[in-house]
C-alpha positions as YAML, in Angstrom:
chain: A
units: angstrom
residues:
- id: 1
  name: MET
  ca: [107.93, 49.13, 93.62]
- id: 2
  name: ALA
  ca: [104.48, 48.93, 92.01]
- id: 3
  name: THR
  ca: [103.40, 46.45, 94.67]
- id: 4
  name: LEU
  ca: [104.46, 48.88, 97.40]
- id: 5
  name: VAL
  ca: [102.45, 51.72, 95.86]
- id: 6
  name: ARG
  ca: [99.40, 49.50, 95.33]
- id: 7
  name: GLY
  ca: [99.61, 48.34, 98.96]
- id: 8
  name: PHE
  ca: [99.77, 51.90, 100.21]
- id: 9
  name: ARG
  ca: [96.79, 52.88, 98.07]
- id: 10
  name: ASP
  ca: [94.77, 49.97, 99.45]
- id: 11
  name: GLN
  ca: [95.61, 50.85, 103.07]
- id: 12
  name: PHE
  ca: [95.05, 54.60, 102.83]
- id: 13
  name: ASP
  ca: [91.66, 55.64, 104.17]
- id: 14
  name: TRP
  ca: [90.39, 58.37, 101.85]
- id: 15
  name: ALA
  ca: [87.13, 58.79, 103.77]
- id: 16
  name: LEU
  ca: [89.04, 59.67, 106.94]
- id: 17
  name: PHE
  ca: [91.32, 62.04, 105.04]
- id: 18
  name: VAL
  ca: [88.38, 63.87, 103.46]
- id: 19
  name: ALA
  ca: [86.54, 64.07, 106.79]
- id: 20
  name: VAL
  ca: [89.57, 65.56, 108.58]
- id: 21
  name: ALA
  ca: [90.14, 68.02, 105.73]
- id: 22
  name: ALA
  ca: [86.47, 69.08, 105.80]
- id: 23
  name: ILE
  ca: [86.56, 69.64, 109.55]
- id: 24
  name: GLY
  ca: [89.74, 71.69, 109.24]
- id: 25
  name: LEU
  ca: [88.37, 73.83, 106.43]
- id: 26
  name: ALA
  ca: [85.10, 74.39, 108.32]
- id: 27
  name: ALA
  ca: [87.06, 75.56, 111.35]
- id: 28
  name: ILE
  ca: [89.15, 77.96, 109.26]
- id: 29
  name: GLY
  ca: [85.99, 79.29, 107.62]
- id: 30
  name: ALA
  ca: [84.39, 79.91, 111.00]
- id: 31
  name: ILE
  ca: [87.44, 81.81, 112.24]
- id: 32
  name: VAL
  ca: [87.68, 83.95, 109.11]
- id: 33
  name: GLY
  ca: [83.92, 84.56, 109.04]
- id: 34
  name: GLY
  ca: [83.91, 85.67, 112.66]
- id: 35
  name: GLY
  ca: [86.78, 88.03, 111.98]
- id: 36
  name: ILE
  ca: [85.00, 89.55, 108.99]
- id: 37
  name: LEU
  ca: [81.84, 90.16, 111.01]
- id: 38
  name: ALA
  ca: [83.82, 91.72, 113.85]
- id: 39
  name: LEU
  ca: [85.64, 94.00, 111.43]
- id: 40
  name: ALA
  ca: [82.38, 94.94, 109.72]
- id: 41
  name: GLY
  ca: [80.92, 96.08, 113.04]
- id: 42
  name: ALA
  ca: [83.97, 98.19, 113.81]
- id: 43
  name: ALA
  ca: [84.01, 99.66, 110.30]
- id: 44
  name: PHE
  ca: [80.34, 100.64, 110.40]
- id: 45
  name: ALA
  ca: [80.73, 102.15, 113.85]
- id: 46
  name: SER
  ca: [83.62, 104.39, 112.80]
- id: 47
  name: THR
  ca: [82.82, 105.25, 109.16]
- id: 48
  name: GLY
  ca: [79.09, 104.80, 108.76]
- id: 49
  name: PRO
  ca: [77.51, 104.08, 105.39]
- id: 50
  name: SER
  ca: [80.73, 104.56, 103.42]
- id: 51
  name: ALA
  ca: [81.87, 101.17, 104.74]
- id: 52
  name: ILE
  ca: [79.39, 99.55, 102.34]
- id: 53
  name: LEU
  ca: [81.31, 101.06, 99.42]
- id: 54
  name: ALA
  ca: [84.60, 99.81, 100.87]
- id: 55
  name: PHE
  ca: [83.23, 96.27, 101.27]
- id: 56
  name: ALA
  ca: [81.83, 96.31, 97.72]
- id: 57
  name: LEU
  ca: [85.19, 97.44, 96.33]
- id: 58
  name: ASN
  ca: [86.93, 94.76, 98.38]
- id: 59
  name: GLY
  ca: [84.54, 92.13, 96.97]
- id: 60
  name: LEU
  ca: [85.29, 93.28, 93.42]
- id: 61
  name: ILE
  ca: [89.03, 93.05, 94.02]
- id: 62
  name: ALA
  ca: [88.63, 89.58, 95.58]
- id: 63
  name: MET
  ca: [86.58, 88.43, 92.58]
- id: 64
  name: LEU
  ca: [89.21, 89.69, 90.13]
- id: 65
  name: THR
  ca: [91.93, 87.94, 92.14]
- id: 66
  name: ALA
  ca: [89.97, 84.67, 92.16]
- id: 67
  name: LEU
  ca: [89.37, 84.90, 88.41]
- id: 68
  name: SER
  ca: [93.06, 85.50, 87.74]
- id: 69
  name: PHE
  ca: [94.00, 82.48, 89.87]
- id: 70
  name: ALA
  ca: [91.40, 80.39, 88.04]
- id: 71
  name: GLU
  ca: [92.87, 81.49, 84.71]
- id: 72
  name: MET
  ca: [96.37, 80.45, 85.82]
- id: 73
  name: SER
  ca: [95.28, 77.00, 86.96]
...
């Protein structure tokens, strides 16, 4: 069994795996970033300057969520 695992580890191409993962994450980031910018434009058009307060509050909540996930890991 150890020989089988060692053989798999030798044949697995980590560089390709990391490259594909990086491309996928970059694509997801671009989609999410585009959505955030589109929503920001719509929010500023309908609410005006109070949208800045809403985005700041949203950032604070996101930071607290990230810190709680980091604490659990």
